[in-house]
TIBABA-417589 format. One record per residue: residue number from 1; residue in one letter; x, y, z of N, C-alpha, C in turn. Coordinates in Angstrom, 2 decimals. Example, Ala and Ser with C-alpha at 12.3 -4.5 7.8 and 13.67 -1.06 7.14 Angstrom:
2
   pos   code       npx       npy       npz      capx      capy      capz       cpx       cpy       cpz
     1      A     13.19     -5.69      7.80     12.30     -4.50      7.80     13.20     -3.30      7.80
     2      S     12.85     -2.25      7.08     13.67     -1.06      7.14     12.90      0.03      7.87
% end
This chain:
204
   pos   code       npx       npy       npz      capx      capy      capz       cpx       cpy       cpz
     1      M    -11.37     19.68     10.34     -9.58     20.40      9.80     -9.54     19.71      8.86
     2      K     -8.73     19.80      7.42     -7.77     18.72      7.03     -6.89     17.93      7.59
     3      S     -5.97     17.22      7.55     -4.73     17.10      8.38     -4.05     17.40      7.27
     4      S     -2.43     17.78      7.96     -1.29     18.02      6.92     -1.06     17.10      5.91
     5      I     -1.47     15.61      6.23     -1.18     14.89      4.90     -1.49     15.31      4.00
     6      S     -2.64     16.10      3.74     -3.85     16.63      2.64     -2.78     17.37      2.03
     7      C     -1.21     18.30      2.18     -0.89     18.34      1.51      0.20     17.95      0.85
     8      L      0.33     16.55      1.07      1.43     15.79      0.15      1.21     15.35     -1.15
     9      P     -0.08     15.27     -1.53     -0.36     15.18     -2.82      0.10     16.55     -3.52
    10      L     -0.26     17.36     -3.68      0.38     18.99     -4.45      1.94     19.17     -4.16
    11      A      2.60     18.88     -2.85      3.92     18.97     -3.43      4.51     18.17     -3.80
    12      L      3.73     16.61     -3.98      4.93     15.34     -4.86      4.07     15.96     -6.33
    13      A      2.85     15.81     -6.66      2.64     15.67     -7.98      3.82     17.44     -8.38
    14      A      3.62     18.32     -7.63      4.78     19.31     -8.20      5.88     19.26     -8.76
    15      L      6.91     18.58     -7.99      7.88     18.26     -7.52      8.16     17.06     -9.07
    16      F      7.43     15.95     -9.00      7.39     15.00     -9.94      7.48     15.44    -11.38
    17      A      6.22     16.55    -11.19      5.94     17.12    -12.92      7.65     17.66    -13.02
    18      L      8.06     18.88    -12.36      9.44     19.17    -12.84     10.39     18.75    -13.53
    19      S     10.29     16.70    -13.11     11.51     15.78    -14.30     10.87     15.95    -15.58
    20      P     11.62     16.44    -16.55     11.32     16.85    -18.21     11.11     15.51    -18.50
    21      V     10.06     15.30    -19.35      9.56     14.16    -20.35      9.69     14.82    -21.95
    22      C      9.75     13.46    -22.58      9.95     13.39    -23.80      9.78     14.80    -25.13
    23      Q     10.48     15.30    -25.64     10.32     16.54    -26.52      9.84     15.60    -27.94
    24      A      9.99     14.72    -27.97     10.16     14.05    -29.34      8.82     12.93    -29.66
    25      Q      8.21     13.02    -31.05      7.40     11.99    -30.77      7.52     10.84    -29.95
    26      A      6.77     10.06    -29.57      6.77      9.03    -28.96      5.75      8.24    -29.36
    27      A      5.67      6.55    -29.64      4.90      5.78    -30.35      4.19      5.41    -28.96
    28      P      2.27      5.75    -29.20      1.48      5.50    -27.94      2.28      4.14    -27.29
    29      N      1.48      3.55    -25.97      2.09      2.51    -25.42      0.59      2.08    -25.16
    30      T      0.12      0.62    -24.40     -0.72      0.35    -24.29     -1.34      0.55    -22.75
    31      V     -2.28      0.64    -22.59     -3.07      0.99    -20.87     -1.89     -0.02    -20.40
    32      P     -1.47      0.44    -19.12     -0.73     -0.57    -18.06     -1.99     -1.69    -17.30
    33      Q     -1.41     -2.42    -17.09     -2.31     -3.56    -15.82     -1.56     -3.48    -14.58
    34      A     -2.54     -3.90    -13.65     -2.03     -3.65    -12.23     -0.50     -4.10    -12.03
    35      P      0.60     -3.45    -11.34      1.84     -3.33    -11.06      2.05     -5.18    -10.75
    36      P      2.96     -5.85    -10.97      3.42     -7.02    -10.09      4.05     -6.65     -9.12
    37      P      4.04     -7.96     -8.06      4.86     -7.48     -6.48      6.20     -6.75     -6.78
    38      A      6.80     -6.09     -6.36      8.26     -5.71     -6.26      9.03     -6.74     -6.18
    39      S      9.69     -6.88     -6.92     10.89     -7.51     -7.45     12.02     -7.47     -7.16
    40      R     12.80     -8.04     -6.73     14.40     -8.34     -5.97     15.78     -7.73     -6.57
    41      P     16.57     -6.83     -6.18     17.48     -6.36     -6.46     18.43     -7.36     -7.50
    42      A     18.98     -6.78     -8.35     19.97     -7.93     -9.27     21.20     -8.31     -8.00
    43      P     21.45     -9.80     -8.54     22.72    -10.18     -7.51     23.80     -9.70     -7.83
    44      T     24.51     -8.78     -8.60     25.41     -7.73     -8.46     25.32     -7.11     -7.96
    45      D     26.52     -6.24     -7.00     26.35     -4.99     -6.14     26.09     -3.65     -6.72
    46      P     24.68     -2.85     -6.09     24.31     -1.91     -6.85     24.61     -0.68     -6.24
    47      Y     25.02     -1.05     -4.89     25.83      0.03     -4.35     26.76      1.39     -4.75
    48      T     27.56      0.44     -5.63     28.64      0.74     -6.39     28.00      2.18     -7.12
    49      A     26.90      2.04     -7.77     25.78      2.77     -8.72     25.30      4.28     -7.47
    50      L     25.92      4.13     -6.35     25.29      5.29     -5.73     25.98      6.59     -5.37
    51      G     26.03      7.79     -5.57     26.29      8.50     -5.37     26.86      9.04     -3.50
    52      P     27.08     10.17     -3.39     27.79     10.14     -2.00     26.47     10.56     -0.56
    53      E     26.79     10.57      0.03     25.37     11.18      1.16     24.99     12.21      1.32
    54      V     24.01     12.49      1.36     23.46     14.07      1.24     21.98     13.75      2.75
    55      K     22.56     14.84      3.11     21.73     15.19      4.45     20.33     15.67      3.72
    56      I     19.33     15.06      4.69     17.85     16.15      4.41     17.46     15.89      5.58
    57      L     17.62     17.42      6.73     16.69     17.29      7.58     16.54     16.07      8.69
    58      G     18.00     16.09      8.87     18.07     15.43      9.94     18.27     13.57      9.30
    59      Y     17.98     13.41      8.67     18.30     12.06      7.97     19.82     12.25      6.57
    60      S     20.21     10.89      6.08     20.98     10.66      5.29     20.68      9.85      4.35
    61      I     20.48     10.55      3.14     20.53      9.31      1.93     21.88      9.53      0.82
    62      R     21.44      8.44     -0.20     22.58      8.37     -0.79     21.56      8.16     -2.23
    63      P     21.78      9.53     -3.08     20.57      9.25     -4.26     22.08      8.54     -5.45
    64      P     21.55      8.33     -6.51     22.37      7.50     -7.74     23.20      8.27     -7.95
    65      K     24.81      7.69     -8.49     25.80      8.62     -8.96     25.34      9.03    -10.00
    66      D     25.84     10.56    -10.22     25.93     11.35    -11.52     23.88     12.09    -11.92
    67      Y     23.05     11.56    -10.89     21.95     12.31    -10.57     22.09     13.38    -10.28
    68      T     20.92     14.30    -10.97     21.03     15.72    -10.54     20.11     16.51    -10.06
    69      P     19.84     17.27     -8.95     19.22     17.46     -8.06     18.31     18.22     -8.83
    70      I     16.79     17.97     -8.89     15.46     18.49     -9.89     15.87     20.43     -8.93
    71      P     15.28     21.43     -9.78     15.65     22.23     -9.51     14.10     22.66     -8.77
    72      G     13.76     23.42     -7.68     12.49     23.91     -7.11     11.82     23.15     -6.37
    73      Q     13.07     22.76     -4.99     12.46     21.58     -3.79     10.91     22.45     -3.63
    74      I     10.28     21.96     -2.88      8.85     22.21     -2.89      8.58     22.01     -1.30
    75      P      8.28     23.35     -0.68      7.89     23.44      0.57      6.46     23.83      0.58
    76      T      5.59     22.69      0.98      4.31     23.07      1.18      3.93     22.37      2.84
    77      G      3.41     23.70      3.37      2.80     23.24      4.92      3.84     22.29      5.52
    78      T      3.75     21.45      5.71      4.86     20.66      7.07      5.35     19.30      5.98
    79      V      5.34     19.71      4.64      5.71     18.91      3.35      7.09     19.57      3.34
    80      R      8.36     18.63      3.27      9.23     19.02      2.45      9.82     17.78      1.06
    81      S     10.03     18.13      0.26     10.03     17.13     -1.24     11.51     17.76     -1.47
    82      F     12.47     16.64     -1.66     13.51     16.56     -2.72     13.41     15.52     -3.83
    83      G     13.93     16.16     -4.84     13.99     15.03     -6.39     15.85     15.10     -6.59
    84      W     15.86     13.94     -7.28     16.99     14.26     -8.17     16.67     13.23     -9.43
    85      Q     17.05     13.53    -10.84     16.90     13.15    -11.94     18.17     12.51    -12.70
    86      G     17.91     11.36    -13.53     19.33     10.96    -14.23     19.31     11.29    -15.99
    87      A     20.13     10.79    -16.30     20.10     11.08    -17.92     18.71     11.06    -18.81
    88      I     18.85     11.43    -19.67     17.66     11.55    -20.21     17.32     10.49    -21.34
    89      H     16.28      9.29    -20.97     16.37      8.12    -22.28     16.10      8.80    -23.64
    90      Q     16.55      7.55    -24.32     16.29      7.78    -25.84     14.64      7.80    -26.61
    91      D     13.83      7.22    -25.39     12.57      7.44    -25.57     11.78      8.92    -24.93
    92      G     13.23      9.71    -24.10     12.95     10.74    -23.88     12.34     10.83    -22.01
    93      A     12.16     10.02    -21.64     12.10     10.08    -20.36     13.32     10.11    -19.55
    94      V     12.90     10.25    -18.30     14.25     10.83    -17.22     14.04      9.61    -16.07
    95      T     14.80      9.19    -15.27     14.56      8.18    -14.25     14.78      9.66    -13.09
    96      T     13.59      9.11    -12.17     13.32     10.19    -11.56     13.80      9.33     -9.74
    97      F     14.32     10.51     -8.99     14.23      9.46     -7.45     13.54     10.78     -6.53
    98      V     12.85     10.31     -5.51     12.51     11.70     -4.60     11.80     11.49     -3.55
    99      V     12.19     11.93     -2.58     12.18     12.09     -0.97     11.32     13.18     -0.37
   100      G     10.13     12.57     -0.07      9.65     13.78      0.93      9.41     13.44      2.85
   101      L      9.39     14.38      3.27      9.57     13.94      4.77      8.02     15.07      5.55
   102      L      7.33     14.62      6.37      6.20     15.03      6.95      5.74     14.84      8.24
   103      R      5.82     15.68      8.77      5.26     15.06     10.25      3.52     15.47     10.39
   104      P      2.98     14.49     10.47      1.48     15.20     10.06      0.80     15.11     11.24
   105      S     -0.22     15.78     11.56     -1.41     16.21     12.54     -2.54     15.89     12.09
   106      T     -2.80     14.52     12.36     -4.10     13.69     12.27     -4.03     12.54     13.51
   107      T     -5.83     12.40     13.36     -6.04     11.51     14.00     -6.40      9.91     13.64
   108      E     -6.08     10.13     12.20     -6.42      8.82     11.48     -5.42      7.60     12.52
   109      K     -6.00      6.09     12.69     -5.87      5.51     13.53     -4.76      4.39     12.30
   110      N     -4.43      5.01     11.46     -3.86      3.87     10.59     -2.67      5.32      9.59
   111      P     -2.02      6.24     10.19     -1.84      7.49      9.51     -0.72      7.02      8.34
   112      A      0.10      5.79      8.48      1.32      5.05      7.40      0.37      4.73      6.34
   113      R     -1.05      4.17      6.28     -1.54      4.20      5.19     -2.11      5.28      4.40
   114      E     -2.68      6.04      5.30     -2.73      7.36      4.74     -1.87      7.64      3.91
   115      F     -0.49      7.98      4.49      0.40      8.67      3.95      0.48      7.77      2.88
   116      M      0.70      6.81      2.45      0.61      6.09      1.44     -0.16      5.95      0.24
   117      T     -1.32      6.32      0.78     -2.51      6.64     -0.18     -2.07      8.50     -0.98
   118      G     -1.92      8.91      0.05     -1.51     10.49     -0.29     -0.57     10.63     -1.27
   119      V      0.78      9.67     -1.05      1.83      9.60     -1.84      1.40      8.86     -3.55
   120      F      0.86      7.64     -3.23      0.28      7.48     -4.71     -0.80      8.50     -5.27
   121      Q     -1.41      9.65     -4.27     -2.51      9.86     -5.47     -1.74     11.49     -6.12
   122      G     -0.02     12.25     -5.16      0.41     13.04     -5.76      1.04     12.75     -6.89
   123      L      1.07     11.11     -6.94      2.21     10.58     -7.96      1.03     10.49     -9.41
   124      S     -0.67     10.06     -8.77     -1.99      9.84     -9.68     -2.34     11.19    -10.64
   125      D     -1.79     12.62    -10.00     -1.97     13.76    -10.77     -1.44     13.90    -11.62
   126      T     -0.07     13.18    -12.18      0.68     13.46    -12.80      0.92     12.67    -14.00
   127      L     -0.68     11.60    -13.75     -0.27     10.22    -14.45     -2.01     10.26    -15.02
   128      T     -2.15      8.84    -15.95     -3.25      8.50    -16.16     -3.21      6.67    -16.27
   129      N     -4.09      6.33    -16.22     -4.50      4.79    -15.79     -3.60      4.41    -14.69
   130      S     -3.40      4.95    -13.89     -2.22      5.00    -12.93     -3.18      3.56    -12.04
   131      A     -2.00      3.13    -10.92     -2.76      1.68    -10.55     -1.47      1.09     -9.44
   132      M     -1.73      0.59     -8.13     -0.66      0.24     -7.38     -0.92     -1.07     -6.46
   133      S     -0.04     -1.38     -6.44      0.18     -2.61     -5.75     -0.22     -2.65     -4.32
   134      P     -0.65     -3.65     -3.55     -0.46     -3.81     -2.31      0.78     -3.75     -1.62
   135      S      1.00     -2.76     -0.44      1.88     -2.64      0.11      2.62     -3.60      0.86
   136      Q      3.84     -4.24      0.73      4.62     -5.03      1.07      5.60     -4.29      2.41
   137      P      5.48     -4.90      4.12      6.18     -4.18      5.43      7.73     -5.06      4.98
   138      G      8.15     -4.10      5.73      9.95     -3.88      5.76     10.16     -3.75      6.53
   139      T     11.41     -3.37      6.80     12.16     -1.74      7.15     13.27     -1.28      6.01
   140      V     13.71      0.25      6.49     14.48      0.90      6.02     15.73      1.86      7.25
   141      G     16.48      1.20      6.86     17.38      2.05      8.02     17.50      1.45      9.54
   142      G     16.29      0.66     10.00     16.54     -0.08     11.22     15.03      0.76     11.40
   143      M     13.88      1.20     10.73     12.54      2.09     10.68     11.57      1.29      9.84
   144      P     10.26      0.80     10.43      9.50      0.37      9.96      9.25      1.10      8.47
   145      A      8.55      0.20      7.51      8.09      0.42      6.09      7.72     -0.30      5.18
   146      Q      6.95      0.67      4.83      6.13     -0.36      3.58      6.14      0.09      2.21
   147      R      6.24     -1.29      1.29      6.67     -0.82     -0.23      5.48     -1.01     -1.07
   148      A      5.13     -0.23     -1.88      4.22     -0.34     -3.41      4.83     -0.50     -4.06
   149      T      4.74     -0.94     -5.47      4.85     -0.30     -7.17      3.54     -0.03     -7.54
   150      W      4.28      0.70     -8.68      2.54      1.35     -9.28      3.65      1.25    -11.10
   151      T      2.11      1.58    -11.38      2.48      1.89    -13.28      1.45      2.78    -13.18
   152      G      1.74      3.69    -14.58      0.47      4.52    -14.51      1.41      5.67    -16.76
   153      T      0.25      5.51    -17.40      0.61      6.48    -18.16      0.84      8.15    -18.31
   154      R      2.25      8.62    -18.27      2.26      9.84    -18.24      2.25     10.67    -19.61
   155      V      1.46     11.77    -20.35      1.10     12.20    -21.30      1.55     13.33    -21.57
   156      S      2.30     13.68    -22.65      2.71     15.18    -22.62      1.93     15.43    -24.46
   157      R      2.43     16.80    -24.62      1.62     17.23    -25.81      2.06     16.46    -26.81
   158      H      3.63     15.60    -27.05      4.28     15.46    -27.79      4.92     14.14    -27.36
   159      S      4.34     12.80    -25.94      4.62     12.04    -26.12      3.73     11.07    -25.14
   160      R      3.30      9.67    -25.00      2.45      9.31    -24.26      3.94      8.06    -23.87
   161      L      4.17      8.05    -22.41      5.13      6.74    -21.99      4.49      5.98    -20.69
   162      T      4.75      4.84    -20.65      4.17      3.98    -19.69      5.15      4.08    -18.37
   163      M      5.36      4.13    -17.25      5.99      4.47    -16.43      5.97      3.58    -15.10
   164      Q      6.60      3.50    -14.72      7.00      2.28    -13.28      7.66      2.89    -12.29
   165      G      7.12      2.34    -10.96      8.15      2.75     -9.92      7.84      1.89     -8.93
   166      F      7.99      2.88     -7.59      7.74      2.10     -6.26      7.65      3.58     -5.51
   167      I      6.90      2.99     -3.92      6.87      4.06     -3.16      7.37      3.32     -1.87
   168      Y      8.54      3.53     -1.01      8.57      3.26      0.20      8.29      4.46      1.02
   169      V      7.29      3.45      2.46      7.10      4.90      3.04      7.53      4.73      4.79
   170      V      8.25      4.96      5.44      9.02      5.06      6.60      8.51      5.93      7.54
   171      Q      8.73      5.02      8.50      7.81      5.62     10.09      8.96      5.75     11.01
   172      D      9.14      6.97     11.22     10.17      7.36     12.44      9.64      8.03     13.24
   173      G      8.93      7.57     14.35      8.13      7.97     15.46      6.97      8.60     14.36
   174      S      7.09     10.51     14.94      6.02     10.70     14.27      6.28     11.42     12.76
   175      I      7.14     11.27     12.35      8.13     11.36     10.72      7.63     10.15     10.33
   176      F      7.34     10.85      9.01      6.79      9.88      7.90      7.36     10.15      6.72
   177      I      8.68      9.31      5.85      9.16      9.29      4.71      8.97      8.64      3.66
   178      S      8.69      9.71      2.28      8.32      8.99      1.23      9.29      8.23      0.31
   179      I      9.72      7.98     -0.23     11.02      7.42     -1.21      9.73      7.46     -2.45
   180      I     10.50      7.61     -4.06     10.02      7.46     -5.13     10.89      6.72     -6.04
   181      G     10.90      5.77     -6.79     11.63      5.68     -8.05     10.80      5.38     -8.91
   182      A     11.19      6.25    -10.29     10.33      6.20    -11.51     11.01      6.34    -12.09
   183      D     10.73      5.25    -13.47     11.08      5.05    -14.82     10.41      4.75    -15.63
   184      S     10.80      5.10    -17.04      9.61      4.61    -18.01     10.07      2.69    -18.16
   185      V      8.97      2.07    -18.76      8.87      1.09    -19.27      9.56      1.29    -20.46
   186      P     10.78     -0.25    -20.99     11.27     -0.85    -19.84     12.31     -0.46    -19.34
   187      S     12.72      0.26    -19.32     13.80      0.93    -18.44     13.85      0.60    -16.98
   188      F     13.11      0.97    -16.50     12.85      0.73    -15.02     13.18     -0.47    -14.38
   189      T     13.48     -2.00    -15.69     13.91     -3.17    -15.12     15.35     -2.67    -14.72
   190      T     16.06     -1.75    -15.90     17.37     -1.88    -15.81     18.20     -0.77    -14.43
   191      T     17.20      0.36    -13.75     17.49      0.99    -13.10     17.25      0.81    -11.57
   192      F     16.07     -0.08    -11.41     15.38     -0.28    -10.36     16.53     -1.02     -9.32
   193      P     17.51     -1.76     -9.48     18.36     -2.04     -8.59     18.93     -1.01     -7.96
   194      T     19.40     -0.26     -8.80     20.31      1.00     -8.16     18.99      2.01     -7.57
   195      L     17.96      2.14     -8.44     16.63      3.15     -7.28     16.42      2.54     -6.24
   196      N     16.23      0.78     -5.87     15.87      0.47     -5.18     17.35      0.28     -3.94
   197      S     18.27      0.46     -4.21     19.57      0.77     -3.20     19.05      1.90     -2.89
   198      A     19.21      3.10     -3.61     19.52      4.61     -3.20     17.69      4.58     -1.69
   199      A     17.36      3.79     -1.88     15.95      4.17     -1.02     16.58      3.57      0.50
   200      L     17.14      1.98      0.13     17.41      1.34      1.33     18.63      2.21      2.08
   201      S     19.11      2.92      1.29     20.57      3.83      1.86     20.04      4.70      2.75
   202      L     18.65      5.45      3.46     17.87      6.15      4.12     18.48      5.66      5.45
   203      H     19.41      6.89      6.37     19.47      6.62      7.86     19.23      7.96      8.51
   204      R     19.18      7.40      9.41     19.28      8.64     10.90     20.68      9.06     10.28
% end
């Protein structure tokens, strides 16, 4: 029998794909290489760029200020996914912030690693040439967490954009929470501090 983690790629791929991509012609990008280790936030205070707290099934998080909810939140099995998006860039890409919650029924010895793999698989379903860095341990809101960065090419009928982002996997007992920040290159360099601060704002 498949574990409930197998529902995750479908849910995240569906929600991530709801974020619009360029409708105008964009120049092809080179094939992305494996992403570098996660960078540190800028020295300025990025928390001022966050909006009010939003309640998500017993947790609170502050999405970036002025981001709008992505319509069509996806409940798939035991997965609940919520997303927000920023303004459309000149290249047609949209900064995306997605949170997913799952209480897996699995006998895996390392469900956190399986969860991270499932999150990346969900992203890979919307990208080509995707690659993910090794995960780094830490904490978010006092809960153990892992973070990895990724790159990939998002192709539509009218565009070919190199995307970059991060994945947090936060474990709260039997509940796993994924947080994804994504943007096109090179915009991600500018939006990363705010997206990362939004991810770190998660708490019970």
